[in-house]
GUDO-335847 format. One record per residue (C-alpha): x, y, z; residue in one letter. Coordinates in steps of 0.5 Angstrom, whole numbers, padded with zeros to 4 digits, always signed. Layout:
// GUDO-335847
XYZA...
// end
This chain:
// GUDO-335847
-0043-0002+0064M-0042-0006+0057T-0035-0006+0055K-0034-0003+0047T-0029-0007+0043V-0025-0004+0038Q-0025-0005+0032K-0019-0005+0027T-0017-0007+0020L-0010-0008+0018E-0009-0007+0011L-0003-0011+0006I+0001-0005+0005F+0006-0003-0002D+0007+0003-0004F+0007-0002-0012G-0001-0002-0012S-0003+0004-0015P-0009+0001-0011N-0007+0001-0005A-0005+0008-0006Y-0013+0009-0009L-0015+0006-0002T-0012+0008+0003L-0015+0016+0000K-0023+0014+0001V-0021+0010+0007L-0022+0016+0011P-0029+0015+0010E-0031+0009+0011L-0026+0009+0019L-0030+0014+0020D-0038+0010+0018R-0035+0003+0022T-0032+0006+0029G-0025+0002+0027A-0016+0003+0027D-0013+0002+0021L-0007-0001+0022V-0002-0001+0016I+0001-0007+0014T+0009-0006+0011P+0010-0012+0006C+0015-0013-0001L+0010-0015-0006L+0015-0016-0012G+0016-0022-0005G+0009-0024-0004I+0010-0024-0012F+0014-0029-0013K+0011-0032-0007A+0006-0034-0009T+0006-0034-0016G+0001-0028-0019N+0004-0024-0022K+0001-0016-0024A-0003-0015-0028P-0001-0011-0034M+0004-0018-0034I-0003-0023-0033Q-0007-0020-0038Y-0001-0019-0043A-0005-0024-0048D-0012-0021-0045A-0013-0015-0048P-0020-0015-0047A-0020-0017-0039K-0014-0011-0039M-0018-0005-0042A-0022-0007-0036Y-0018-0007-0031E-0017+0000-0033H-0024+0002-0034L-0025-0001-0027E-0020+0004-0025M-0023+0009-0026Q-0030+0010-0025R-0027+0008-0019F-0023+0014-0020I-0029+0018-0023A-0033+0017-0016K-0029+0019-0010H-0027+0025-0015G-0020+0022-0014L-0017+0027-0020T-0010+0028-0017K-0007+0020-0019Y-0002+0018-0024R+0001+0012-0026L+0008+0013-0024N+0011+0015-0030P+0018+0011-0029H+0012+0004-0026F+0013+0000-0025P+0018+0003-0019V+0022-0002-0014N+0020-0001-0008T+0025-0004-0004L+0028+0001-0001T+0021+0005+0002I+0019+0001+0004M+0024-0002+0008R+0023+0006+0010G+0017+0005+0012A+0019+0000+0016I+0023+0006+0019V+0019+0010+0021A+0013+0005+0023Q+0019+0004+0029A+0020+0012+0029E+0013+0013+0031G+0012+0017+0023N+0009+0012+0018L+0003+0015+0017D+0006+0022+0015D+0011+0017+0011Y+0006+0014+0007I+0003+0020+0005D+0009+0023+0003V+0012+0017-0002V+0005+0017-0003N+0004+0024-0006R+0011+0023-0010A+0010+0017-0014M+0002+0016-0017W+0001+0025-0016E+0008+0028-0018D+0011+0023-0022G+0018+0021-0018L+0023+0017-0018K+0022+0014-0013M+0027+0008-0014D+0032+0014-0015D+0036+0014-0007P+0037+0021-0008E+0031+0023-0010V+0027+0019-0004I+0032+0023+0000A+0031+0030-0003A+0023+0028-0003L+0024+0026+0006L+0028+0031+0007S+0024+0037+0003A+0017+0033+0009N+0020+0034+0016G+0025+0026+0015F+0032+0026+0016D+0033+0024+0007G+0039+0022+0009P+0038+0018+0016A+0033+0015+0014L+0036+0012+0008L+0041+0009+0011A+0037+0006+0015Q+0033+0003+0011T+0041-0001+0010Q+0040-0005+0018E+0039-0012+0018L+0034-0011+0024E+0029-0008+0018I+0031-0012+0012K+0029-0016+0015A+0024-0014+0019K+0020-0013+0011L+0023-0021+0010V+0018-0022+0017A+0012-0019+0015N+0012-0021+0007T+0013-0028+0009E+0009-0026+0015A+0003-0024+0010A+0003-0029+0004V+0003-0035+0010A-0004-0031+0012R-0006-0032+0005G-0005-0025+0002V-0003-0026-0006F-0003-0019-0007G-0004-0012-0005I-0008-0008-0002P-0010-0015+0002T-0016-0013+0008F-0018-0015+0013F-0022-0016+0019V-0020-0019+0025G-0020-0026+0021G-0023-0025+0015E-0019-0024+0009M-0022-0019+0002F-0016-0018-0004F-0018-0010-0007G-0021-0004-0006K-0028-0006-0010D-0028-0010-0004R-0029-0005+0000L-0036-0005+0001A-0036-0012+0004Q-0031-0011+0009V-0035-0004+0011E-0040-0010+0014E-0036-0014+0016A-0034-0008+0021L-0040-0006+0022A
// end
């Protein structure tokens, strides 16, 4: 009997990337087509930038307005193609994601990372909430089935902080310089515009 090899797609993730939000909206169909499992690895985008010398597009292309305009055009094309009409640029952008990314580590340890990401992504990229405000975070989580104050308290535990740092350092060691980054086995792909290549690698 032939043994089926389970395919895995790993996503290096931080809530601070609008492209990571957009990617997660279209991944379910790709996963259905390929039969792959998704593994999300929470990392800190700011830490990745600092370690690699990379910068956010709005900073990197500040002196190249045509390039920035094209980046925006590509995003709008992606949004239109996939009907992602709920997306809104967060009015508080850029948001310091340290607390909510530590929260992702907590949620992962408790086995409900998918629900946590869904709730926080909506708050960040649909509802425009200020997701670096502890009171806003706690209220949002409590309104969506989490114990907001308890989860927030856990984000201050040394083990949780260390795990996020370790994830981030490990990602950088593997060549990650931005988010969203994907791994299919040892093969790395960067950006939502590489999803066709990701699908080919999974196939």
